[in-house]
C-alpha positions in Angstrom: 148.4 58.8 50.4 146.2 58.0 47.5 142.4 58.3 47.8 139.9 55.6 47.7 138.3 55.1 44.3 134.9 53.7 43.4 133.6 52.1 40.3 130.3 51.5 38.5 129.3 47.9 38.7 126.3 45.6 38.4 125.7 46.5 42.0 127.2 50.0 41.7 129.2 51.6 44.3 131.2 54.8 44.6 134.0 55.8 47.0 136.0 58.9 47.8 138.1 59.6 44.8 136.9 56.4 43.1 133.9 55.7 40.9 132.1 52.4 40.3 129.7 51.8 37.5 127.6 48.8 36.5 124.7 47.7 34.4 121.8 45.5 35.2 121.8 41.8 34.5 118.9 40.5 32.4 116.6 43.1 33.7 115.5 46.7 33.1 116.7 47.5 36.6 120.2 48.9 36.4 122.1 49.2 39.7 124.9 51.8 39.7 127.6 53.3 41.9 129.2 56.6 41.6 132.5 57.8 43.2 132.2 60.7 45.5 135.0 63.2 45.5 134.0 65.5 48.4 135.2 63.2 51.1 138.8 64.5 51.2 141.9 62.5 51.7 144.7 64.6 53.1 148.3 64.2 54.2 149.0 65.6 57.6 151.9 67.7 58.7 151.1 69.9 61.7 148.5 68.3 64.0 146.9 69.0 67.3 144.8 66.9 69.6 141.0 66.9 69.6 138.2 64.9 71.2 137.7 61.4 69.8 134.4 59.6 69.5 133.4 56.2 68.4 129.8 57.3 67.6 129.7 59.5 64.5 126.6 61.8 64.4 127.3 62.5 60.7 126.7 58.8 59.9 123.2 58.9 61.3 121.4 60.2 58.3 117.7 59.8 57.3 115.8 57.3 55.3 114.3 59.6 52.7 112.8 56.8 50.6 113.9 55.2 47.3 113.8 51.6 46.2 116.7 49.3 45.9 116.9 45.5 45.9 119.0 45.1 49.0 117.0 45.7 52.2 119.3 47.7 54.6 118.7 50.1 57.4 120.8 53.1 58.4 123.6 51.8 60.6 123.8 48.5 58.8 127.0 47.4 57.1 127.6 45.8 53.7 130.3 44.2 51.6 130.8 45.7 48.2 133.0 43.8 45.7 132.9 42.2 42.3 134.3 43.8 39.1 133.6 46.9 37.1 131.0 45.1 35.0 129.6 42.8 37.7 129.6 44.5 41.1 128.2 42.7 44.2 126.6 44.0 47.4 125.6 42.0 50.4 124.9 42.3 54.1 127.8 42.1 56.5 128.4 42.5 60.2 129.8 45.9 61.0 133.5 45.7 62.0 133.8 42.2 60.5 136.4 41.1 57.9 133.6 41.1 55.3 132.3 44.6 56.0 133.8 47.5 54.0 130.9 50.0 54.0 128.3 51.4 56.5 124.9 52.6 55.4 124.7 56.3 56.5 121.5 57.4 54.7 119.0 56.4 52.0 117.5 58.6 49.3 115.4 58.5 46.1 118.5 59.5 44.1 122.3 59.5 44.6 122.4 63.3 44.2 120.5 63.5 47.5 123.2 61.8 49.5 125.6 64.1 51.5 128.3 65.6 49.3 131.1 64.0 51.4 130.1 60.4 51.6 132.6 57.7 50.5 130.4 55.7 48.2 126.9 55.5 46.7 125.0 52.4 45.6 121.9 53.1 43.4 119.6 51.4 41.0 117.9 52.7 37.8 114.9 51.6 35.9 114.7 52.7 32.2 117.4 55.3 33.0 115.7 56.8 36.0 117.1 56.3 39.5 114.8 54.4 41.8 116.7 54.6 45.0 120.2 55.2 46.5 122.1 53.9 49.5 124.6 56.4 50.9 127.7 54.8 52.2 130.9 55.5 54.3 133.8 53.2 54.8 133.2 51.0 57.8 136.2 52.4 59.8 137.1 50.7 63.1 139.4 52.7 65.5 142.6 50.7 65.9 141.8 48.5 62.8 143.4 48.6 59.4 142.0 48.9 55.9 143.7 48.2 52.6 142.5 50.9 50.2 144.0 49.2 47.2 146.3 50.6 44.5 143.5 52.7 43.0 142.3 50.5 40.1 138.7 50.5 38.9 137.9 47.2 40.6 139.4 48.2 44.0 137.3 48.4 47.1 138.6 49.0 50.6 139.1 45.7 52.5 139.7 45.1 56.2 143.1 43.7 56.8 145.2 42.6 59.8 147.5 45.4 60.6 150.5 43.0 60.5 149.7 42.0 57.0 151.1 43.8 53.9 148.8 45.5 51.3 148.8 48.0 48.5 147.7 51.0 50.5 147.2 50.1 54.1 146.1 52.6 56.7 145.3 52.2 60.4 142.6 54.2 62.0 144.1 56.2 64.9 141.0 58.2 65.9 137.7 59.6 64.6 137.1 63.2 65.5 133.6 64.5 65.8 133.0 68.2 64.9 136.3 68.4 63.0 136.7 69.3 59.3 140.5 69.2 59.1 143.2 66.6 59.5 145.1 69.3 61.3 143.0 68.4 64.3 144.4 64.8 64.4 147.0 63.7 66.9 150.7 63.2 66.3 150.3 59.5 65.5 148.3 60.2 62.4 150.0 61.2 59.1 146.9 61.2 56.9 143.2 61.2 57.1 139.7 61.6 55.5 138.0 64.9 56.0 134.2 65.2 55.9 133.4 68.9 55.6 129.6 68.7 55.3 129.0 66.2 58.1 131.9 67.6 60.2 134.0 64.6 61.2 137.5 63.5 60.4 139.0 60.0 60.2 142.6 60.2 61.3 144.9 57.5 59.9 148.5 56.3 59.9 150.0 54.9 56.7 151.6 51.5 57.3 
């Protein structure tokens, strides 16, 4: 399974194995997103059962400050889209068709986000980062996401599991305290490992 890729856009965002970059529009404030590579996508072969939880402690980070135009709290969800040169970020209801990322922490700079987050949205002023929003994909157990073919403008999108897509996965379970896809049950054939925050998203490729 291919990883999720981010891109740098006007509203910049970054995802696991993807990078998003953007520049500001008519302003000295430049929002940017950088792809994070530490959230590992893995193929599963031998797997064993583990405890599943719908609440992920690793997604309950801290608000360490920083300043970005969008007003979001930890636990809120957003929709990131647009193009490489004109990214867009907006509020969304978690688990809805519009939502593709969840806010897991806020920091003065993107470097201060956890190393295994899926995406980062940050803004700069005169080349200096003013604030960063640390993001994970808004996974829903039992739901499906189209991760896209891996192009620069691709962002994960919620999709009906019966629909076709470029790279569709269904979330089988989310394991708290796990750092390996080997802990996933037999229904999963792939997944996303988060070694620093110790949780694994187990998925099945459709």
